[in-house]
N, CA, C and O atoms as a Tripos MOL2 file, in Angstrom:
@<TRIPOS>MOLECULE
protein
  232   231    58     0     0
PROTEIN
NO_CHARGES

@<TRIPOS>ATOM
      1 N         -10.2140   -2.3750   -4.1490 N.3       1 MET1
      2 CA         -9.5310   -1.5420   -3.4210 C.3       1 MET1
      3 C         -10.5920   -1.1660   -2.1240 C.2       1 MET1
      4 O         -11.8210   -1.1010   -2.1470 O.2       1 MET1
      5 N          -9.6210   -0.9390   -0.9570 N.am      2 THR2
      6 CA        -10.7880   -0.7830    0.3090 C.3       2 THR2
      7 C         -11.1970    0.7600    0.7840 C.2       2 THR2
      8 O         -10.6670    1.8710    0.7850 O.2       2 THR2
      9 N         -11.8060    0.4700    0.9780 N.am      3 THR3
     10 CA        -12.5370    1.5060    2.1090 C.3       3 THR3
     11 C         -11.0970    3.5440    2.0090 C.2       3 THR3
     12 O         -11.1740    4.6670    1.5100 O.2       3 THR3
     13 N         -10.0160    2.6740    2.9150 N.am      4 SER4
     14 CA         -9.1450    2.9860    2.9600 C.3       4 SER4
     15 C          -8.3760    3.6920    2.6090 C.2       4 SER4
     16 O          -7.8950    4.7410    3.0360 O.2       4 SER4
     17 N          -8.1500    2.6420    1.1650 N.am      5 ASP5
     18 CA         -7.1290    2.7520    0.6040 C.3       5 ASP5
     19 C          -7.2940    3.4610   -0.5200 C.2       5 ASP5
     20 O          -6.4140    3.8090   -1.3070 O.2       5 ASP5
     21 N          -9.2270    3.8050   -0.6080 N.am      6 LEU6
     22 CA         -9.5560    5.3470   -1.0890 C.3       6 LEU6
     23 C          -9.0990    6.6100   -0.7130 C.2       6 LEU6
     24 O          -8.4720    7.4720   -1.3300 O.2       6 LEU6
     25 N          -9.6240    6.5360    0.6520 N.am      7 VAL7
     26 CA         -9.4170    7.5870    1.0630 C.3       7 VAL7
     27 C          -7.7940    7.9110    1.4220 C.2       7 VAL7
     28 O          -7.5100    9.0950    1.5970 O.2       7 VAL7
     29 N          -6.8390    7.0100    1.5250 N.am      8 LYS8
     30 CA         -5.4690    7.6470    1.2850 C.3       8 LYS8
     31 C          -5.5200    8.0340   -0.4300 C.2       8 LYS8
     32 O          -5.2330    9.2160   -0.6160 O.2       8 LYS8
     33 N          -5.7300    7.5090   -1.2970 N.am      9 LYS9
     34 CA         -5.9810    8.1860   -2.6330 C.3       9 LYS9
     35 C          -6.5580    9.9010   -2.4370 C.2       9 LYS9
     36 O          -5.6980   10.7780   -2.3510 O.2       9 LYS9
     37 N          -7.2740   10.0830   -2.4090 N.am     10 LEU10
     38 CA         -8.3020   11.3240   -2.3150 C.3      10 LEU10
     39 C          -7.4080   11.8940   -1.2940 C.2      10 LEU10
     40 O          -7.3730   13.1230   -1.3590 O.2      10 LEU10
     41 N          -6.7300   11.4170   -0.4380 N.am     11 CYS11
     42 CA         -5.9320   12.8470    0.3870 C.3      11 CYS11
     43 C          -4.4250   13.4490   -0.9590 C.2      11 CYS11
     44 O          -4.1470   14.5730   -1.3770 O.2      11 CYS11
     45 N          -3.7830   12.0400   -1.2530 N.am     12 ALA12
     46 CA         -3.2330   12.5550   -1.8820 C.3      12 ALA12
     47 C          -3.4080   13.3010   -3.3130 C.2      12 ALA12
     48 O          -2.6140   14.1590   -3.6970 O.2      12 ALA12
     49 N          -4.6190   12.8470   -4.1120 N.am     13 GLU13
     50 CA         -4.7680   13.2540   -4.3890 C.3      13 GLU13
     51 C          -5.5490   15.3210   -4.6000 C.2      13 GLU13
     52 O          -5.7010   16.0280   -5.5960 O.2      13 GLU13
     53 N          -5.7950   15.5290   -3.2700 N.am     14 GLU14
     54 CA         -6.1940   16.7170   -2.9140 C.3      14 GLU14
     55 C          -5.1130   17.5070   -2.3430 C.2      14 GLU14
     56 O          -5.1910   18.5570   -1.7060 O.2      14 GLU14
     57 N          -3.7660   16.6110   -2.7840 N.am     15 ASN15
     58 CA         -2.6900   17.0720   -1.3070 C.3      15 ASN15
     59 C          -2.7740   17.4320   -0.1210 C.2      15 ASN15
     60 O          -2.0400   18.3560    0.2260 O.2      15 ASN15
     61 N          -3.5250   16.9310    0.6930 N.am     16 ILE16
     62 CA         -3.8450   16.3640    2.4020 C.3      16 ILE16
     63 C          -2.9200   15.7060    2.8350 C.2      16 ILE16
     64 O          -2.1250   15.2900    1.9920 O.2      16 ILE16
     65 N          -2.6790   15.3760    4.2390 N.am     17 SER17
     66 CA         -2.2480   14.8180    4.8100 C.3      17 SER17
     67 C          -3.2310   13.6150    5.6080 C.2      17 SER17
     68 O          -4.3500   14.1220    5.5430 O.2      17 SER17
     69 N          -3.3330   12.6850    6.1090 N.am     18 ILE18
     70 CA         -3.9030   11.8790    6.9850 C.3      18 ILE18
     71 C          -4.0490   12.6020    8.6050 C.2      18 ILE18
     72 O          -4.9860   12.4030    9.3790 O.2      18 ILE18
     73 N          -3.0300   13.3450    8.8140 N.am     19 SER19
     74 CA         -2.7990   13.9410   10.0140 C.3      19 SER19
     75 C          -4.2740   15.2630   10.0390 C.2      19 SER19
     76 O          -5.1400   15.4920   10.8840 O.2      19 SER19
     77 N          -3.9680   15.8790    8.6820 N.am     20 GLU20
     78 CA         -4.9490   16.9420    8.5190 C.3      20 GLU20
     79 C          -6.3640   16.8680    8.2830 C.2      20 GLU20
     80 O          -7.2730   17.5450    8.7650 O.2      20 GLU20
     81 N          -6.3990   15.4890    7.0710 N.am     21 LEU21
     82 CA         -8.0510   15.3780    7.2400 C.3      21 LEU21
     83 C          -8.6920   14.9870    8.7020 C.2      21 LEU21
     84 O          -9.8590   15.1320    9.0660 O.2      21 LEU21
     85 N          -7.6030   14.4620    9.4150 N.am     22 ALA22
     86 CA         -8.4500   14.0150   10.9970 C.3      22 ALA22
     87 C          -9.4150   15.0360   11.5670 C.2      22 ALA22
     88 O         -10.6040   15.0540   11.8840 O.2      22 ALA22
     89 N          -7.4990   16.6160   11.5570 N.am     23 ARG23
     90 CA         -7.7990   17.5680   12.4460 C.3      23 ARG23
     91 C          -9.5850   17.8400   12.1280 C.2      23 ARG23
     92 O         -10.4540   18.0010   12.9840 O.2      23 ARG23
     93 N          -9.7780   17.8220   10.4230 N.am     24 CYS24
     94 CA        -10.7610   18.5930    9.6050 C.3      24 CYS24
     95 C         -12.3910   17.8870    9.8820 C.2      24 CYS24
     96 O         -13.5020   18.4170    9.8690 O.2      24 CYS24
     97 N         -11.9150   16.3370   10.1530 N.am     25 ILE25
     98 CA        -13.3670   15.9670   10.7770 C.3      25 ILE25
     99 C         -13.6610   15.6240   12.4360 C.2      25 ILE25
    100 O         -14.7260   15.1300   12.8070 O.2      25 ILE25
    101 N         -12.7470   15.9050   13.1950 N.am     26 GLY26
    102 CA        -12.2200   16.6020   14.8020 C.3      26 GLY26
    103 C         -12.4600   15.3820   15.3880 C.2      26 GLY26
    104 O         -13.3510   15.0980   16.1890 O.2      26 GLY26
    105 N         -10.7580   13.9960   14.4770 N.am     27 GLN27
    106 CA        -10.4420   12.8760   15.0060 C.3      27 GLN27
    107 C          -9.0510   13.5000   14.9660 C.2      27 GLN27
    108 O          -8.4050   14.2780   14.2640 O.2      27 GLN27
    109 N          -8.8610   12.4620   16.5360 N.am     28 SER28
    110 CA         -7.0190   12.1540   16.5170 C.3      28 SER28
    111 C          -6.7420   11.7160   15.3810 C.2      28 SER28
    112 O          -7.4110   11.1200   14.5360 O.2      28 SER28
    113 N          -5.2350   12.2100   15.4420 N.am     29 ARG29
    114 CA         -4.1750   11.0550   14.0000 C.3      29 ARG29
    115 C          -4.4420   10.0200   14.3020 C.2      29 ARG29
    116 O          -5.0250    9.2000   13.5930 O.2      29 ARG29
    117 N          -3.9100    9.8040   15.8680 N.am     30 GLN30
    118 CA         -3.8250    8.6560   16.1200 C.3      30 GLN30
    119 C          -5.1420    7.3450   16.0420 C.2      30 GLN30
    120 O          -4.9540    6.1480   15.8250 O.2      30 GLN30
    121 N          -6.4600    8.0460   16.2960 N.am     31 ASN31
    122 CA         -7.7380    7.1000   16.6230 C.3      31 ASN31
    123 C          -8.1850    6.9290   14.5470 C.2      31 ASN31
    124 O          -9.0020    6.0910   14.1660 O.2      31 ASN31
    125 N          -7.6810    7.5890   13.8630 N.am     32 PHE32
    126 CA         -8.1000    7.9710   12.8160 C.3      32 PHE32
    127 C          -7.4770    7.2380   11.6960 C.2      32 PHE32
    128 O          -8.0640    6.5740   10.8410 O.2      32 PHE32
    129 N          -5.6280    7.5440   11.8670 N.am     33 SER33
    130 CA         -4.9940    5.8560   11.6790 C.3      33 SER33
    131 C          -5.5190    4.4210   11.6360 C.2      33 SER33
    132 O          -5.7160    3.5950   10.7440 O.2      33 SER33
    133 N          -5.6850    4.4690   13.1470 N.am     34 LYS34
    134 CA         -6.2100    3.4080   13.5600 C.3      34 LYS34
    135 C          -7.7390    2.0870   13.4070 C.2      34 LYS34
    136 O          -8.1120    0.9480   13.6870 O.2      34 LYS34
    137 N          -8.2660    3.9460   12.4550 N.am     35 LYS35
    138 CA         -9.4440    3.2750   11.9020 C.3      35 LYS35
    139 C          -9.3270    3.1680   10.5680 C.2      35 LYS35
    140 O         -10.0850    2.2790   10.1800 O.2      35 LYS35
    141 N          -8.8830    3.5340    9.9140 N.am     36 LEU36
    142 CA         -7.9920    3.4250    8.3020 C.3      36 LEU36
    143 C          -6.9340    1.8440    8.3090 C.2      36 LEU36
    144 O          -6.7020    1.1750    7.3010 O.2      36 LEU36
    145 N          -6.4910    1.5750    9.5460 N.am     37 LYS37
    146 CA         -5.8300    0.4170    9.5470 C.3      37 LYS37
    147 C          -6.4220   -0.8350    9.4170 C.2      37 LYS37
    148 O          -5.9980   -1.8470    8.8590 O.2      37 LYS37
    149 N          -7.8390   -0.5480   10.2280 N.am     38 ARG38
    150 CA         -8.8040   -1.9980   10.4070 C.3      38 ARG38
    151 C          -9.4340   -1.5200    9.6430 C.2      38 ARG38
    152 O         -10.2730   -2.4060    9.8060 O.2      38 ARG38
    153 N         -10.0200   -0.7130    8.6530 N.am     39 ASP39
    154 CA        -10.7270   -0.3940    7.7480 C.3      39 ASP39
    155 C         -12.0800   -0.0670    8.6310 C.2      39 ASP39
    156 O         -12.9600   -0.5080    7.8920 O.2      39 ASP39
    157 N         -12.6930    0.4240    9.7210 N.am     40 THR40
    158 CA        -13.4360    0.3210    9.9930 C.3      40 THR40
    159 C         -14.0400    1.7900   10.2330 C.2      40 THR40
    160 O         -14.3400    1.8940   11.4230 O.2      40 THR40
    161 N         -14.2700    2.7460    9.6450 N.am     41 LEU41
    162 CA        -14.6490    3.7280    9.2740 C.3      41 LEU41
    163 C         -16.3180    3.4620    9.5390 C.2      41 LEU41
    164 O         -16.9410    2.4060    9.4390 O.2      41 LEU41
    165 N         -16.7770    4.7550    9.8950 N.am     42 THR42
    166 CA        -18.4720    4.7360   10.2000 C.3      42 THR42
    167 C         -19.2530    5.6050    8.5000 C.2      42 THR42
    168 O         -18.7560    6.3700    7.6740 O.2      42 THR42
    169 N         -20.2560    5.1460    8.5970 N.am     43 PHE43
    170 CA        -21.0280    5.9100    7.2220 C.3      43 PHE43
    171 C         -20.4630    7.2100    8.0680 C.2      43 PHE43
    172 O         -19.2930    7.4990    7.8150 O.2      43 PHE43
    173 N         -21.0790    7.9530    8.9490 N.am     44 ASP44
    174 CA        -20.9210    9.4620    9.1720 C.3      44 ASP44
    175 C         -19.5380    9.7680    9.0820 C.2      44 ASP44
    176 O         -19.4990   10.5340    8.1190 O.2      44 ASP44
    177 N         -18.3620    9.6300    9.5120 N.am     45 GLU45
    178 CA        -17.2210    9.2790    8.9070 C.3      45 GLU45
    179 C         -17.0240    9.7370    7.4330 C.2      45 GLU45
    180 O         -16.6630   10.7510    6.8360 O.2      45 GLU45
    181 N         -17.3740    8.6860    7.1980 N.am     46 LEU46
    182 CA        -16.7740    8.5320    5.3550 C.3      46 LEU46
    183 C         -17.6250   10.0850    5.0280 C.2      46 LEU46
    184 O         -17.1700   10.8600    4.1860 O.2      46 LEU46
    185 N         -18.4010   10.2760    5.5060 N.am     47 LYS47
    186 CA        -19.3290   11.7660    4.8810 C.3      47 LYS47
    187 C         -18.5720   12.5210    5.2310 C.2      47 LYS47
    188 O         -17.8680   13.3490    4.6520 O.2      47 LYS47
    189 N         -18.7060   12.2470    6.1870 N.am     48 ALA48
    190 CA        -17.2650   13.8580    6.5560 C.3      48 ALA48
    191 C         -16.0060   14.0430    6.2070 C.2      48 ALA48
    192 O         -15.3870   15.0870    6.4100 O.2      48 ALA48
    193 N         -15.5840   13.0890    5.6910 N.am     49 ILE49
    194 CA        -14.2130   12.7660    5.2020 C.3      49 ILE49
    195 C         -15.0150   13.3340    3.4980 C.2      49 ILE49
    196 O         -14.6370   14.4490    3.1390 O.2      49 ILE49
    197 N         -15.4990   12.9920    3.0470 N.am     50 ALA50
    198 CA        -16.0950   13.4660    1.9200 C.3      50 ALA50
    199 C         -16.2710   15.1400    1.7090 C.2      50 ALA50
    200 O         -15.7990   15.7700    0.7620 O.2      50 ALA50
    201 N         -16.8170   15.5260    2.4720 N.am     51 ASP51
    202 CA        -17.3740   17.0550    2.6730 C.3      51 ASP51
    203 C         -15.5750   17.1840    3.1800 C.2      51 ASP51
    204 O         -15.1930   17.8660    2.2290 O.2      51 ASP51
    205 N         -14.9060   17.0680    3.6340 N.am     52 ALA52
    206 CA        -13.3600   17.7910    4.5580 C.3      52 ALA52
    207 C         -12.8470   17.8360    2.3980 C.2      52 ALA52
    208 O         -12.2320   18.7540    1.8570 O.2      52 ALA52
    209 N         -13.2370   16.8900    1.8810 N.am     53 LEU53
    210 CA        -11.7970   16.7090    0.7790 C.3      53 LEU53
    211 C         -12.3490   16.9460   -0.3640 C.2      53 LEU53
    212 O         -11.7520   16.7080   -1.4140 O.2      53 LEU53
    213 N         -14.5500   17.8530   -0.2960 N.am     54 GLY54
    214 CA        -14.5870   18.1280   -1.2560 C.3      54 GLY54
    215 C         -14.7820   17.4050   -2.6890 C.2      54 GLY54
    216 O         -14.5850   17.6860   -3.8710 O.2      54 GLY54
    217 N         -15.2370   16.4010   -1.9920 N.am     55 VAL55
    218 CA        -16.2740   15.1230   -3.1100 C.3      55 VAL55
    219 C         -17.4330   14.4250   -2.5780 C.2      55 VAL55
    220 O         -17.6260   14.0160   -1.4330 O.2      55 VAL55
    221 N         -18.1930   14.3610   -3.6430 N.am     56 THR56
    222 CA        -19.0850   13.2410   -3.2520 C.3      56 THR56
    223 C         -18.8810   12.2250   -2.8630 C.2      56 THR56
    224 O         -17.8500   11.6530   -3.2180 O.2      56 THR56
    225 N         -20.0110   11.4590   -1.7680 N.am     57 PHE57
    226 CA        -20.6900   10.6670   -0.8180 C.3      57 PHE57
    227 C         -21.5430    9.5670   -2.0410 C.2      57 PHE57
    228 O         -22.5200   10.1320   -2.5330 O.2      57 PHE57
    229 N         -21.3590    8.4600   -2.4460 N.am     58 GLU58
    230 CA        -22.9360    8.4110   -2.6320 C.3      58 GLU58
    231 C         -22.6080    6.6920   -2.3850 C.2      58 GLU58
    232 O         -23.5320    5.8790   -2.3990 O.2      58 GLU58
@<TRIPOS>BOND
     1     1     2 1
     2     2     3 1
     3     3     4 2
     4     3     5 am
     5     5     6 1
     6     6     7 1
     7     7     8 2
     8     7     9 am
     9     9    10 1
    10    10    11 1
    11    11    12 2
    12    11    13 am
    13    13    14 1
    14    14    15 1
    15    15    16 2
    16    15    17 am
    17    17    18 1
    18    18    19 1
    19    19    20 2
    20    19    21 am
    21    21    22 1
    22    22    23 1
    23    23    24 2
    24    23    25 am
    25    25    26 1
    26    26    27 1
    27    27    28 2
    28    27    29 am
    29    29    30 1
    30    30    31 1
    31    31    32 2
    32    31    33 am
    33    33    34 1
    34    34    35 1
    35    35    36 2
    36    35    37 am
    37    37    38 1
    38    38    39 1
    39    39    40 2
    40    39    41 am
    41    41    42 1
    42    42    43 1
    43    43    44 2
    44    43    45 am
    45    45    46 1
    46    46    47 1
    47    47    48 2
    48    47    49 am
    49    49    50 1
    50    50    51 1
    51    51    52 2
    52    51    53 am
    53    53    54 1
    54    54    55 1
    55    55    56 2
    56    55    57 am
    57    57    58 1
    58    58    59 1
    59    59    60 2
    60    59    61 am
    61    61    62 1
    62    62    63 1
    63    63    64 2
    64    63    65 am
    65    65    66 1
    66    66    67 1
    67    67    68 2
    68    67    69 am
    69    69    70 1
    70    70    71 1
    71    71    72 2
    72    71    73 am
    73    73    74 1
    74    74    75 1
    75    75    76 2
    76    75    77 am
    77    77    78 1
    78    78    79 1
    79    79    80 2
    80    79    81 am
    81    81    82 1
    82    82    83 1
    83    83    84 2
    84    83    85 am
    85    85    86 1
    86    86    87 1
    87    87    88 2
    88    87    89 am
    89    89    90 1
    90    90    91 1
    91    91    92 2
    92    91    93 am
    93    93    94 1
    94    94    95 1
    95    95    96 2
    96    95    97 am
    97    97    98 1
    98    98    99 1
    99    99   100 2
   100    99   101 am
   101   101   102 1
   102   102   103 1
   103   103   104 2
   104   103   105 am
   105   105   106 1
   106   106   107 1
   107   107   108 2
   108   107   109 am
   109   109   110 1
   110   110   111 1
   111   111   112 2
   112   111   113 am
   113   113   114 1
   114   114   115 1
   115   115   116 2
   116   115   117 am
   117   117   118 1
   118   118   119 1
   119   119   120 2
   120   119   121 am
   121   121   122 1
   122   122   123 1
   123   123   124 2
   124   123   125 am
   125   125   126 1
   126   126   127 1
   127   127   128 2
   128   127   129 am
   129   129   130 1
   130   130   131 1
   131   131   132 2
   132   131   133 am
   133   133   134 1
   134   134   135 1
   135   135   136 2
   136   135   137 am
   137   137   138 1
   138   138   139 1
   139   139   140 2
   140   139   141 am
   141   141   142 1
   142   142   143 1
   143   143   144 2
   144   143   145 am
   145   145   146 1
   146   146   147 1
   147   147   148 2
   148   147   149 am
   149   149   150 1
   150   150   151 1
   151   151   152 2
   152   151   153 am
   153   153   154 1
   154   154   155 1
   155   155   156 2
   156   155   157 am
   157   157   158 1
   158   158   159 1
   159   159   160 2
   160   159   161 am
   161   161   162 1
   162   162   163 1
   163   163   164 2
   164   163   165 am
   165   165   166 1
   166   166   167 1
   167   167   168 2
   168   167   169 am
   169   169   170 1
   170   170   171 1
   171   171   172 2
   172   171   173 am
   173   173   174 1
   174   174   175 1
   175   175   176 2
   176   175   177 am
   177   177   178 1
   178   178   179 1
   179   179   180 2
   180   179   181 am
   181   181   182 1
   182   182   183 1
   183   183   184 2
   184   183   185 am
   185   185   186 1
   186   186   187 1
   187   187   188 2
   188   187   189 am
   189   189   190 1
   190   190   191 1
   191   191   192 2
   192   191   193 am
   193   193   194 1
   194   194   195 1
   195   195   196 2
   196   195   197 am
   197   197   198 1
   198   198   199 1
   199   199   200 2
   200   199   201 am
   201   201   202 1
   202   202   203 1
   203   203   204 2
   204   203   205 am
   205   205   206 1
   206   206   207 1
   207   207   208 2
   208   207   209 am
   209   209   210 1
   210   210   211 1
   211   211   212 2
   212   211   213 am
   213   213   214 1
   214   214   215 1
   215   215   216 2
   216   215   217 am
   217   217   218 1
   218   218   219 1
   219   219   220 2
   220   219   221 am
   221   221   222 1
   222   222   223 1
   223   223   224 2
   224   223   225 am
   225   225   226 1
   226   226   227 1
   227   227   228 2
   228   227   229 am
   229   229   230 1
   230   230   231 1
   231   231   232 2
@<TRIPOS>SUBSTRUCTURE
     1 MET1         2 RESIDUE 1 A MET
     2 THR2         6 RESIDUE 1 A THR
     3 THR3        10 RESIDUE 1 A THR
     4 SER4        14 RESIDUE 1 A SER
     5 ASP5        18 RESIDUE 1 A ASP
     6 LEU6        22 RESIDUE 1 A LEU
     7 VAL7        26 RESIDUE 1 A VAL
     8 LYS8        30 RESIDUE 1 A LYS
     9 LYS9        34 RESIDUE 1 A LYS
    10 LEU10       38 RESIDUE 1 A LEU
    11 CYS11       42 RESIDUE 1 A CYS
    12 ALA12       46 RESIDUE 1 A ALA
    13 GLU13       50 RESIDUE 1 A GLU
    14 GLU14       54 RESIDUE 1 A GLU
    15 ASN15       58 RESIDUE 1 A ASN
    16 ILE16       62 RESIDUE 1 A ILE
    17 SER17       66 RESIDUE 1 A SER
    18 ILE18       70 RESIDUE 1 A ILE
    19 SER19       74 RESIDUE 1 A SER
    20 GLU20       78 RESIDUE 1 A GLU
    21 LEU21       82 RESIDUE 1 A LEU
    22 ALA22       86 RESIDUE 1 A ALA
    23 ARG23       90 RESIDUE 1 A ARG
    24 CYS24       94 RESIDUE 1 A CYS
    25 ILE25       98 RESIDUE 1 A ILE
    26 GLY26      102 RESIDUE 1 A GLY
    27 GLN27      106 RESIDUE 1 A GLN
    28 SER28      110 RESIDUE 1 A SER
    29 ARG29      114 RESIDUE 1 A ARG
    30 GLN30      118 RESIDUE 1 A GLN
    31 ASN31      122 RESIDUE 1 A ASN
    32 PHE32      126 RESIDUE 1 A PHE
    33 SER33      130 RESIDUE 1 A SER
    34 LYS34      134 RESIDUE 1 A LYS
    35 LYS35      138 RESIDUE 1 A LYS
    36 LEU36      142 RESIDUE 1 A LEU
    37 LYS37      146 RESIDUE 1 A LYS
    38 ARG38      150 RESIDUE 1 A ARG
    39 ASP39      154 RESIDUE 1 A ASP
    40 THR40      158 RESIDUE 1 A THR
    41 LEU41      162 RESIDUE 1 A LEU
    42 THR42      166 RESIDUE 1 A THR
    43 PHE43      170 RESIDUE 1 A PHE
    44 ASP44      174 RESIDUE 1 A ASP
    45 GLU45      178 RESIDUE 1 A GLU
    46 LEU46      182 RESIDUE 1 A LEU
    47 LYS47      186 RESIDUE 1 A LYS
    48 ALA48      190 RESIDUE 1 A ALA
    49 ILE49      194 RESIDUE 1 A ILE
    50 ALA50      198 RESIDUE 1 A ALA
    51 ASP51      202 RESIDUE 1 A ASP
    52 ALA52      206 RESIDUE 1 A ALA
    53 LEU53      210 RESIDUE 1 A LEU
    54 GLY54      214 RESIDUE 1 A GLY
    55 VAL55      218 RESIDUE 1 A VAL
    56 THR56      222 RESIDUE 1 A THR
    57 PHE57      226 RESIDUE 1 A PHE
    58 GLU58      230 RESIDUE 1 A GLU
């Protein structure tokens, strides 16, 4: 499972859209979607995603 797949799965479990998550971490939907598609999320972005979704990032 790629990092992008995991983010999408967590969004589904938390009932939050990709667009809403992008807003929560301060990115545009378009930019965030491209990063997910290319699987090029940075460490800081992954930490922000975890914080926004209320999960632990290890």
